[in-house]
C-alpha positions as CSV (number, residue, x, y, z in Angstrom):
1,M,0.0,0.0,0.1
2,K,2.8,2.2,0.8
3,K,4.1,1.7,-2.7
4,I,1.0,2.2,-4.4
5,C,0.8,6.0,-2.2
6,L,4.8,6.4,-2.9
7,L,4.0,5.6,-6.8
8,L,0.8,8.1,-6.8
9,V,2.5,11.0,-4.6
10,S,5.4,10.6,-7.6
11,M,2.9,10.2,-10.7
12,I,1.5,13.6,-8.6
13,A,4.9,15.4,-8.4
14,I,5.7,14.5,-12.3
15,T,2.4,15.9,-13.4
16,E,2.4,19.1,-11.6
17,T,6.7,19.8,-12.6
18,S,5.2,19.2,-16.3
19,V,2.4,21.5,-16.1
20,F,4.8,24.2,-14.7
21,A,7.2,24.0,-17.4
22,Q,4.7,23.8,-19.8
23,K,3.1,27.2,-18.4
24,L,7.0,28.3,-18.2
25,N,7.9,27.7,-21.5
26,K,4.5,29.4,-22.4
27,T,5.6,32.1,-20.8
28,N,8.7,32.6,-21.8
29,K,7.7,31.8,-25.9
30,M,5.1,35.0,-25.1
31,S,7.8,36.8,-23.7
32,Q,9.7,37.0,-27.2
33,V,5.9,38.3,-29.1
34,K,7.3,41.8,-30.1
35,E,4.2,44.1,-31.8
36,R,4.5,47.3,-33.0
37,K,1.6,49.5,-34.6
38,N,1.6,53.1,-36.2
39,Y,-1.0,55.1,-38.0
40,V,-0.7,55.1,-41.8
41,H,-3.3,57.9,-43.3
42,P,-5.4,56.1,-45.7
43,H,-5.1,57.0,-49.3
44,G,-8.1,59.3,-49.9
45,A,-9.1,60.4,-46.7
46,P,-8.9,64.0,-45.9
47,T,-5.7,65.6,-43.9
48,K,-5.5,66.4,-40.8
49,G,-4.2,70.2,-41.5
50,K,-1.6,71.4,-43.5
51,I,2.4,71.7,-42.0
52,L,4.3,74.2,-43.6
53,M,7.8,73.5,-44.5
54,V,10.8,76.3,-45.2
55,A,13.5,76.4,-47.1
56,S,15.9,78.4,-48.3
57,S,16.4,80.0,-51.8
58,P,19.6,79.6,-54.1
59,S,22.4,81.3,-52.9
60,V,26.1,81.2,-53.3
61,S,28.4,80.3,-50.3
62,T,31.1,82.9,-50.1
63,Q,33.5,80.4,-48.1
64,T,33.2,78.0,-51.0
65,G,31.9,79.6,-53.9
66,W,29.7,77.1,-54.4
67,P,25.7,77.5,-55.3
68,I,23.8,76.2,-52.0
69,G,20.1,75.9,-50.9
70,F,18.6,73.2,-49.2
71,W,19.5,69.7,-48.0
72,A,17.1,67.0,-50.3
73,A,16.9,64.6,-47.0
74,E,16.1,67.1,-44.5
75,L,12.7,67.9,-46.6
76,T,11.3,64.9,-48.3
77,H,12.1,62.6,-45.2
78,P,10.2,64.5,-42.7
79,M,8.1,65.1,-45.4
80,R,7.4,61.3,-45.8
81,V,6.7,61.2,-42.0
82,F,4.1,64.2,-42.4
83,E,2.0,62.8,-45.4
84,E,2.0,59.5,-43.7
85,A,0.5,60.6,-40.6
86,G,-2.4,62.3,-42.5
87,Y,-0.8,65.6,-43.2
88,E,-0.4,68.0,-46.1
89,V,2.5,69.9,-47.2
90,E,2.8,73.5,-48.2
91,L,6.8,74.4,-48.9
92,V,7.6,78.1,-48.8
93,S,11.0,79.7,-49.3
94,T,13.1,82.9,-47.5
95,D,12.1,84.7,-51.2
96,G,10.0,82.5,-53.0
97,G,10.2,81.1,-56.3
98,K,12.7,78.2,-57.7
99,L,14.7,76.2,-54.9
100,Q,17.8,74.4,-55.6
101,M,18.3,71.1,-53.8
102,D,22.6,71.2,-52.3
103,G,24.7,69.2,-54.9
104,Y,26.1,66.4,-52.4
105,S,22.4,66.0,-51.3
106,N,20.9,65.0,-54.4
107,P,20.8,61.2,-54.8
108,T,21.7,61.5,-58.7
109,D,24.8,63.7,-58.0
110,A,28.0,62.1,-58.9
111,S,29.9,62.3,-56.2
112,G,27.3,59.7,-55.1
113,Y,27.4,61.2,-51.2
114,S,23.3,60.6,-51.0
115,A,22.9,57.8,-53.5
116,H,22.0,56.0,-50.8
117,D,18.5,58.2,-50.0
118,I,16.1,56.1,-52.2
119,I,13.6,58.6,-50.2
120,S,14.7,61.5,-52.3
121,L,15.1,59.6,-55.1
122,G,11.5,58.5,-54.7
123,Y,9.9,62.3,-54.6
124,M,12.4,63.3,-57.3
125,Q,9.9,60.9,-59.8
126,K,7.1,62.7,-58.7
127,E,5.6,65.4,-60.9
128,A,4.1,67.3,-58.3
129,F,7.1,67.3,-55.9
130,N,9.1,68.8,-58.7
131,K,6.3,71.4,-59.8
132,M,6.8,72.5,-55.9
133,L,10.1,73.0,-56.2
134,D,9.8,75.1,-59.6
135,N,6.9,77.6,-57.7
136,T,7.0,78.4,-54.1
137,K,5.7,81.0,-52.1
138,K,7.4,83.9,-50.0
139,L,7.8,83.3,-46.4
140,T,6.2,86.7,-45.7
141,D,3.2,85.7,-47.9
142,V,1.8,83.0,-44.7
143,K,0.4,83.2,-41.4
144,H,0.7,80.6,-38.7
145,D,-3.2,80.8,-38.5
146,A,-3.4,78.3,-41.8
147,Y,-1.1,75.6,-40.7
148,A,-0.6,73.1,-37.2
149,A,3.0,73.4,-37.4
150,I,6.4,74.5,-39.1
151,F,9.4,72.6,-40.1
152,L,12.8,74.4,-41.1
153,V,14.8,72.6,-44.0
154,G,18.2,72.7,-43.2
155,G,21.2,72.7,-45.9
156,Q,24.0,74.9,-46.3
157,G,21.8,78.0,-47.6
158,P,20.3,78.5,-44.1
159,M,23.9,79.4,-42.8
160,Y,23.2,82.6,-45.0
161,T,19.5,83.1,-46.1
162,F,18.2,81.9,-42.3
163,K,20.4,84.4,-40.2
164,G,19.3,87.4,-39.4
165,N,16.7,86.9,-41.1
166,A,13.8,89.2,-39.1
167,D,10.7,87.6,-41.1
168,L,11.5,84.3,-40.9
169,Q,12.3,85.2,-37.0
170,K,8.5,86.5,-36.6
171,L,6.7,83.4,-38.6
172,F,9.0,80.7,-36.5
173,I,8.0,82.4,-33.5
174,S,4.4,82.9,-34.2
175,F,3.9,79.1,-34.1
176,Y,5.8,78.7,-30.9
177,E,3.8,81.6,-29.1
178,A,0.5,79.8,-30.4
179,G,1.5,76.4,-28.8
180,K,2.2,74.9,-32.1
181,P,5.0,72.5,-33.0
182,A,7.7,75.1,-34.1
183,S,11.0,72.3,-35.3
184,A,14.3,73.1,-37.0
185,V,16.7,70.7,-38.2
186,C,20.8,70.9,-39.0
187,H,21.7,74.2,-40.1
188,S,18.6,75.7,-40.2
189,T,18.9,76.1,-36.1
190,T,20.5,78.7,-37.2
191,L,17.6,81.0,-36.5
192,L,17.4,79.8,-32.8
193,L,20.6,81.8,-32.6
194,E,18.7,84.9,-32.5
195,A,15.1,84.1,-32.7
196,K,13.5,86.3,-29.8
197,K,10.0,85.9,-28.5
198,S,7.5,88.9,-27.9
199,N,9.0,89.9,-24.5
200,G,12.4,90.0,-25.9
201,E,14.0,87.2,-24.7
202,L,15.7,84.5,-26.6
203,L,13.5,81.0,-27.9
204,V,16.2,79.1,-26.2
205,T,16.5,80.5,-23.0
206,G,15.8,77.5,-21.0
207,K,15.7,75.2,-23.7
208,T,17.0,72.3,-24.3
209,W,18.0,72.0,-28.1
210,T,20.3,70.4,-30.6
211,G,21.9,71.5,-34.2
212,F,24.6,70.7,-36.7
213,A,27.8,69.4,-34.3
214,N,31.4,70.9,-34.2
215,A,32.3,67.1,-34.9
216,E,30.2,67.3,-38.4
217,E,31.6,70.0,-39.2
218,D,35.0,68.5,-39.1
219,F,34.2,65.9,-41.2
220,A,33.1,67.9,-43.8
221,D,35.7,70.4,-44.0
222,Q,38.0,67.2,-44.0
223,A,36.0,65.8,-46.7
224,V,36.5,68.6,-49.0
225,G,39.8,69.9,-47.9
226,Q,38.3,73.6,-46.9
227,K,36.3,75.0,-44.1
228,I,32.9,74.9,-45.4
229,Q,30.6,77.2,-43.3
230,P,31.4,81.1,-42.1
231,Y,30.4,80.1,-38.5
232,R,29.8,77.0,-36.4
233,I,26.2,76.6,-35.1
234,E,27.5,74.7,-31.7
235,D,30.1,77.6,-31.4
236,E,27.8,80.1,-31.1
237,A,25.3,77.8,-29.2
238,R,27.5,77.3,-26.3
239,K,27.9,81.2,-25.9
240,I,24.2,81.5,-25.0
241,N,23.8,81.7,-21.3
242,G,21.0,79.7,-20.2
243,T,20.6,77.8,-22.5
244,N,21.2,73.3,-22.9
245,F,22.5,72.7,-26.4
246,K,23.2,69.1,-27.0
247,V,24.7,67.1,-29.8
248,A,25.0,63.2,-30.2
249,T,27.8,60.9,-31.5
250,P,28.2,62.6,-35.4
251,F,25.5,61.6,-38.2
252,T,23.2,59.7,-35.7
253,S,19.5,60.3,-36.0
254,Y,19.0,62.3,-32.8
255,A,16.3,65.1,-32.6
256,I,15.1,66.7,-29.1
257,A,11.7,68.3,-28.1
258,D,11.4,70.8,-25.5
259,G,8.0,72.0,-25.1
260,N,6.8,72.3,-28.8
261,L,10.1,73.6,-30.3
262,V,11.4,70.4,-31.7
263,T,15.1,70.2,-33.1
264,G,17.3,67.6,-35.2
265,Q,20.8,67.4,-35.3
266,Q,21.3,67.1,-38.9
267,Q,19.9,65.2,-42.0
268,N,19.4,62.0,-40.3
269,S,17.5,63.4,-37.7
270,G,14.8,65.1,-40.2
271,A,12.3,61.9,-39.9
272,A,13.2,61.5,-36.0
273,A,12.4,65.5,-35.5
274,A,8.9,65.3,-37.4
275,E,8.0,62.0,-35.7
276,M,8.3,64.6,-32.5
277,V,6.6,67.0,-34.8
278,V,3.1,64.4,-35.0
279,E,3.2,63.2,-31.4
280,L,3.0,66.8,-30.5
281,L,0.0,67.0,-33.2
282,T,-1.4,63.8,-31.8
283,K,-1.6,65.2,-28.1
């Protein structure tokens, strides 16, 4: 009788151990399951609103003598994010008229520097995109009331055309003070070195933000064998008291949202900054 009882106890223990093992195995398998769901605006559905993007009109670099404008990926990558989120994009420029992308940012450029940028290459196949570049409004022709957010496109041009641009400062501040997302990426963040709120205080006072880094300027200068920019955003930002300018590893995707001010470090950060803008609009 004892042997039978011991056998039954042993069988129960084995069964319980087996059930526990099965549950544990199932739990382990469940812990390996990951899901991700992101909203993509249905084709043909009404837009959620309009986002204003501002790019530099064509200019000439006094440092290099190159024709300069906007950086392609800093327009197209955020644009893709905005459009997939259901927003219409309107592009304006500092002087209006036809725009020109920086040569190194063009994925078809002989240098091959941006040959990997298939998002820009894809947009360049669209007739509507090329028409948009051929005929832009001047930024003084628009007001914040018609838009959900503003996004400044970087490139080499902004170092000349955004710097000291009182009209652009006024437009950007109008979005910020209306509580709307106000975003800038790469060299377009030069605007934040001077932009002041209506109370006369620099917008970046008490803010954490980013922009093109010195290490990235070093890389670019070494690549072409000369100094490219007339000044450096990081150098100038660190002269400002009461602000927190941060940079990440060179050319990583890095964006910061501090309230409704959103900034991106360089051309690889445009999509991340745009996603933060969309998150603010979703809230």
